[in-house]
C-alpha positions in Angstrom: 171.6 167.6 37.1 170.9 165.1 39.9 170.6 161.4 39.4 169.5 158.7 41.8 172.0 156.0 42.8 170.3 152.6 42.7 171.1 149.4 44.6 170.7 150.5 48.3 168.1 149.0 50.6 164.6 150.4 50.6 165.1 152.5 53.7 168.1 154.4 52.2 168.2 157.2 49.6 171.3 158.1 47.6 172.0 160.7 44.9 174.7 162.1 42.7 174.9 165.6 41.2 176.2 166.2 37.7 178.1 169.1 36.2 175.1 170.8 34.6 176.9 173.3 32.4 180.2 175.0 31.5 182.8 176.4 33.9 181.2 176.2 37.3 177.9 174.8 36.1 175.9 173.2 39.0 178.8 173.6 41.4 178.2 172.7 45.1 181.6 173.7 46.4 182.0 176.9 48.3 185.8 176.9 48.2 186.6 177.0 44.5 186.0 180.7 43.6 182.4 180.5 42.5 179.8 183.2 43.5 178.8 182.3 47.1 175.1 183.2 46.4 175.1 180.8 43.4 176.6 178.0 45.5 174.0 178.6 48.2 171.2 178.4 45.7 172.6 175.2 44.2 172.9 173.7 47.6 169.3 174.6 48.4 168.2 173.1 45.1 170.2 169.9 45.8 168.6 169.5 49.3 165.1 170.1 47.8 165.7 167.5 45.1 166.8 164.7 47.5 164.3 165.5 50.3 167.0 165.4 52.9 169.4 167.8 54.6 173.0 167.6 53.2 175.7 168.2 55.7 178.5 170.0 53.9 182.0 169.2 55.2 185.3 171.0 55.1 187.2 168.1 53.5 191.0 168.0 54.3 192.2 164.8 52.6 192.5 163.2 56.0 191.0 160.2 57.8 188.9 161.7 60.6 185.4 160.1 61.0 182.5 161.9 62.7 179.0 160.9 63.6 176.5 163.4 62.4 173.8 164.6 64.7 171.9 166.7 62.2 172.6 170.1 63.8 175.9 170.8 62.1 176.4 174.1 60.2 177.9 174.0 56.7 181.7 173.7 56.8 181.9 173.3 60.5 183.3 169.8 60.4 186.9 169.4 59.2 186.8 165.7 58.3 186.6 163.3 55.4 184.1 160.7 56.6 180.8 160.8 58.4 178.0 158.5 59.4 174.6 158.8 61.0 171.5 157.0 62.1 169.3 160.1 61.9 166.6 160.1 59.2 166.8 162.7 56.5 170.3 163.8 57.4 172.4 163.3 54.3 176.1 162.3 54.6 177.5 164.3 51.7 180.8 164.3 49.9 182.1 166.7 47.3 184.6 165.6 44.7 186.2 166.4 41.3 188.5 163.4 40.8 188.7 161.7 44.2 186.3 158.8 45.0 183.0 159.6 46.7 182.3 156.5 48.9 178.7 155.8 50.1 177.9 153.0 52.6 174.7 151.6 54.0 173.9 148.8 56.4 171.7 146.1 54.9 168.8 146.4 57.3 169.6 148.9 60.1 169.1 152.6 59.6 172.8 153.4 59.4 174.6 155.2 56.5 177.9 156.8 55.9 180.1 158.5 53.3 183.8 159.1 52.8 186.0 161.3 50.6 188.8 159.1 49.2 191.7 160.7 47.4 195.0 158.9 47.3 196.1 160.4 50.6 192.9 159.5 52.5 192.8 156.2 50.8 196.4 155.3 51.8 195.7 156.6 55.3 192.7 154.3 55.8 189.7 156.6 55.5 187.4 153.9 54.1 188.5 151.4 56.7 188.0 154.0 59.4 184.4 154.6 58.3 183.6 150.9 58.1 185.0 150.4 61.6 182.9 153.1 63.1 179.8 151.9 61.3 180.5 148.2 62.3 180.8 149.2 65.9 177.6 151.2 65.7 175.8 148.2 64.1 177.1 145.8 66.7 176.1 148.0 69.5 172.6 148.2 68.2 172.6 144.4 67.7 173.8 143.9 71.3 171.0 146.1 72.6 168.4 144.2 70.6 169.8 140.8 71.8 169.6 141.9 75.4 166.0 142.8 75.1 164.9 139.8 73.0 163.3 136.6 74.4 165.9 134.0 75.5 165.0 131.7 72.6 165.9 134.4 70.1 169.0 135.8 71.7 171.5 133.3 70.2 170.2 133.8 66.6 170.3 137.6 66.9 173.8 137.6 68.5 175.3 135.6 65.7 174.0 137.8 62.9 176.6 138.9 60.4 176.9 142.7 59.6 176.1 143.3 56.0 177.0 146.5 54.2 176.5 147.9 50.7 179.4 150.1 49.5 179.4 152.3 46.4 182.5 153.8 44.8 181.5 156.8 42.8 182.9 158.4 39.6 186.6 159.3 40.0 189.6 159.9 37.8 190.2 156.7 35.8 193.4 154.6 35.5 194.3 156.0 32.1 194.3 159.6 33.4 195.6 159.4 37.0 199.3 159.9 36.5 201.2 159.9 39.7 204.8 160.1 41.0 206.9 157.7 43.2 205.3 159.0 46.5 201.9 157.6 45.5 203.5 154.3 44.4 205.3 154.1 47.7 202.1 154.8 49.6 200.5 151.6 48.1 203.4 149.3 48.3 201.1 146.3 48.8 199.3 146.9 45.6 201.8 147.2 42.7 199.4 145.5 40.2 197.2 148.6 40.4 199.9 150.7 38.7 201.1 150.9 35.1 204.3 152.6 34.0 204.0 155.9 32.2 206.8 158.3 31.3 210.0 158.1 33.3 209.4 158.4 37.1 205.6 158.3 36.7 202.9 155.7 36.8 199.1 155.5 36.1 197.2 154.4 39.2 193.8 152.6 39.4 192.2 154.5 42.2 189.0 152.3 42.2 191.2 149.2 42.2 193.3 150.4 45.1 190.1 151.1 47.1 188.7 147.7 46.4 191.9 146.0 47.5 191.9 147.9 50.8 188.2 147.2 51.5 188.8 143.5 50.8 191.8 143.3 53.2 189.8 145.0 55.9 186.8 142.7 55.4 189.0 139.6 55.5 190.5 140.8 58.8 187.0 140.8 60.4 186.9 136.9 60.6 183.6 136.6 58.8 181.7 139.0 61.0 181.3 141.6 58.2 180.1 141.1 54.6 180.6 144.0 52.2 179.0 144.2 48.7 181.1 146.6 46.7 179.7 148.2 43.6 181.3 150.9 41.5 180.4 153.6 39.0 183.3 153.4 36.7 182.8 156.6 34.8 186.0 158.6 34.6 185.7 162.3 35.8 188.8 163.3 33.7 187.4 162.0 30.4 183.7 163.0 30.9 183.9 166.8 30.7 180.2 167.4 30.0 179.1 165.3 33.0 181.7 165.8 35.7 184.1 168.3 37.1 187.8 167.3 37.1 190.5 169.1 39.0 193.2 167.2 37.1 191.7 168.2 33.8 190.7 171.8 34.5 192.6 173.1 37.6 190.0 175.6 38.6 186.6 173.9 38.6 183.5 173.2 40.6 182.6 170.2 42.8 179.8 167.6 42.4 178.3 165.8 45.3 177.3 162.3 46.3 174.9 161.9 49.3 173.3 159.1 51.2 170.6 159.3 53.9 168.1 157.2 55.8 164.6 157.7 54.6 163.0 156.0 57.7 164.0 154.3 61.0 
C-alpha cells in the first residue's frame, strides 16, 4: 500500500501511498467521512513505514507556503505548500485527482511539497514553493560563502541552485473535463486544452504544471535549474490503485511525502 518514489538525492526519502482496497481502503484523509480511528491507525502505519513524521495539512486549494518546524499538530496548518530542513519531518500532501508535488534540493537538506489542483496551480502554488525554497537555499549558500576561505568564496557564491521536482499521479487529460473558468485561468496555455462537448474542454493538468514551472525557471536568469519528472498514472482511470474524487465523489485520499533522512 506504500511505494518508494525513486530519483531523489541520497539524503532524501519519498513515498506514495496507494488505495489498498475498496471504498475507503487505506485512506489517510480525516475529512472524507471515514471512521476517525481507522484514519488515525492508517496514519500511524504510514509514518512507521516511511520512518519519518508526516505533517498532515488542512488543504484549502490555496497558495500559502509554510516552513515546517516539526512540532505542528495534524490539521493545524491551513495551507497547500510546505518546506523544511529538519530531518525526519515529512512534508505530506493528500490528493484524489489533484497533483501532489514533491521537491528536493540537489545537495542541501531542503525538501518541500505542494497540493496543486487547478485553482492552486493557476494561483502559483508551485512557483511560491520554489521561491521559498530557493530563498532558503541561497541564504544557506551565503552563510557558507561568508565562512569559507577567501580562495573558495567566489566558487561557492556562483553555485547554481539545483532542484528535483516530482509531479505525482493526478487526473489525466482524457478525464479532466473542465468549463470556461478553467480555460480562462490558463489563458497562456491554450495548447494544454482539447475541446470536448459544447462549452467544455479536457485539460492536461501535468502539462499545465510543467509550463508554469518552466516559465518560473526561465525568469530566474540561470540561477535555478529544475529537473522535472512525472508519474503519469491517471487517478481517474486506475480505480484499483488510486482514489479519484472526479470518478467517485465520496472517496478517500492517498498521500505523497518527502523528508530529509540526514543533515
